[in-house]
C-alpha positions in Angstrom: 187.9 3.8 -2.3 187.5 0.0 -2.1 183.9 -1.5 -1.9 183.8 -4.8 -1.2 180.8 -7.3 -1.8 179.6 -10.3 -0.6 177.2 -13.2 -1.2 174.1 -13.4 1.0 171.7 -16.7 2.0 169.2 -14.5 -0.7 170.6 -14.9 -4.3 168.4 -11.9 -5.3 170.2 -9.8 -2.6 174.2 -8.9 -2.4 176.2 -7.0 0.4 178.1 -4.2 -0.4 180.6 -2.9 2.5 182.1 0.5 1.9 184.8 0.0 4.2 183.4 3.3 6.7 180.2 3.7 8.5 176.7 3.4 6.8 174.4 4.6 9.3 176.9 3.4 12.1 173.8 2.5 14.4 170.4 1.0 13.7 169.5 0.2 10.2 167.0 1.1 7.8 165.1 -0.7 4.6 163.5 1.2 1.8 161.2 -1.1 -0.6 160.2 1.3 -2.6 161.4 4.3 -4.9 158.9 6.4 -2.8 160.6 5.6 0.3 164.1 5.9 -0.9 163.4 9.9 -1.3 164.6 9.8 2.2 168.2 9.1 1.2 170.2 10.3 -1.7 172.0 7.1 -2.3 168.3 4.5 -2.1 167.2 7.1 -4.6 170.7 6.6 -6.7 170.1 2.8 -6.6 166.6 2.3 -7.3 167.6 3.7 -10.6 169.5 0.9 -12.1 167.0 -1.1 -13.6 166.3 -4.2 -12.1 166.8 -2.8 -8.3 163.7 -3.5 -6.0 164.9 -3.1 -2.6 167.7 -1.3 -0.6 169.2 -1.8 3.4 171.3 0.3 5.1 173.0 -1.3 7.9 175.7 -0.6 10.7 178.4 -0.6 7.9 177.0 -2.5 4.5 174.2 -1.9 2.3 172.4 -4.8 1.1 170.6 -4.2 -2.4 167.8 -6.4 -3.7 167.2 -7.5 -7.6 164.4 -8.7 -9.7 164.6 -12.6 -10.4 164.3 -11.5 -13.9 167.5 -9.4 -13.6 171.0 -11.0 -13.2 173.6 -9.0 -11.1 176.2 -8.9 -13.8 174.1 -6.6 -15.8 173.5 -4.4 -12.2 176.2 -4.9 -10.0 178.7 -2.5 -11.9 176.2 0.1 -11.9 175.4 -0.1 -8.0 179.0 -0.4 -7.6 179.4 2.9 -9.2 176.7 4.8 -7.4 177.8 3.6 -4.1 181.1 5.0 -5.1 179.6 8.4 -6.3 177.8 8.8 -3.3 181.0 8.5 -0.7 183.2 10.5 -3.3 180.6 12.9 -3.3 180.3 14.0 0.3 176.5 14.2 0.0 174.6 13.0 3.2 173.3 9.4 3.7 169.8 10.7 4.2 168.5 14.2 3.6 167.3 16.3 6.3 165.2 15.8 8.4 164.8 12.1 7.6 165.1 9.2 10.7 167.9 7.0 10.6 165.7 4.4 12.1 162.5 4.7 10.5 160.5 1.1 11.1 163.8 -0.1 13.5 161.7 -1.0 16.4 159.3 -1.5 18.6 155.8 -1.8 16.8 154.4 -2.6 20.4 157.3 -1.4 22.8 155.2 0.4 25.1 152.6 -1.6 25.5 154.1 -4.5 27.7 153.5 -4.3 31.1 154.9 -6.1 34.7 155.9 -9.7 33.9 155.3 -9.8 30.8 157.1 -6.4 30.3 160.5 -8.5 31.5 159.8 -11.4 28.9 160.0 -8.5 26.2 162.9 -6.8 27.8 164.6 -10.6 28.0 163.9 -11.2 24.5 165.0 -7.8 23.2 168.3 -8.2 24.9 168.7 -11.7 23.5 167.6 -10.5 20.1 170.1 -7.2 19.9 173.3 -9.4 21.5 172.9 -12.9 20.5 170.6 -12.7 16.9 171.2 -9.5 15.2 174.8 -9.7 15.0 174.9 -13.4 13.3 172.1 -12.0 10.6 174.0 -8.5 9.9 176.8 -11.0 8.7 174.2 -12.0 6.2 173.6 -8.4 5.0 170.3 -8.5 6.8 168.5 -7.3 9.8 165.4 -9.2 12.5 163.5 -6.4 14.4 161.3 -7.4 17.4 157.4 -6.6 16.4 155.2 -8.2 19.2 155.0 -11.2 22.1 151.7 -12.5 22.2 151.3 -13.6 26.0 148.6 -15.9 25.8 149.8 -18.3 23.1 154.3 -17.5 23.8 154.1 -16.6 20.3 156.8 -13.9 19.1 156.4 -12.0 16.1 159.8 -10.5 14.2 160.3 -9.1 11.1 163.1 -10.1 8.6 164.9 -7.1 6.5 167.7 -6.3 4.2 169.1 -10.2 2.9 166.6 -11.9 5.2 163.3 -10.6 3.2 162.2 -12.7 1.3 165.5 -15.5 1.8 164.4 -18.7 0.7 166.4 -19.8 4.2 164.9 -16.8 6.6 161.7 -19.6 7.6 165.0 -21.8 8.7 166.4 -19.1 10.5 164.1 -18.6 12.5 162.4 -21.7 13.2 166.0 -23.6 13.6 168.4 -20.4 14.8 165.8 -17.9 16.2 163.1 -20.1 17.7 165.3 -22.2 19.6 167.7 -19.9 21.1 164.9 -17.6 22.5 162.6 -21.2 23.9 165.5 -22.1 25.0 166.7 -18.4 27.2 162.6 -17.6 27.6 160.4 -20.5 28.6 157.4 -18.6 27.9 158.1 -18.6 23.9 156.2 -20.9 22.6 157.0 -20.0 18.7 158.5 -17.5 16.6 156.9 -16.1 13.5 157.6 -13.7 10.8 155.4 -10.5 10.9 154.5 -9.0 7.6 
């Protein structure tokens, strides 16, 4: 098995490509060792000194580290944990764990009429144009809510995008411009915390 690694725009995060499906569809973000209990692989990755975040995408894994730890010190143990997991045949998620935990729709069913149509357009643009581009950098971006009175769209940044120095530029210059162009009701995009 050969696992490729790629740098991301976030210097504290590396993207690992095992050459096979990770989740297949959706994404899963683990922000603590406690959350990682749902996945044998995520739990193993959190055991590597310095790892502070794990994110599973369709065909990649991103691993975040503490700023005080250098990648040359932890990259090999992270690669070993991923290799060991895939060669062991263990499941990615424990039985009963939701593959798409926290994946979407903070407010998904609360919209009606014209607002529901606007939200559907926003989500369609996110899914077809924005999320694939963000996934190339090892991250994900999810709809959180739309404020119909102000026109503000709130989005969650996950994976390599969470805490990335360039994520605010991505939101403002890329995502906001695209949404405002295609959905005139959108006036701004903000990051949901």
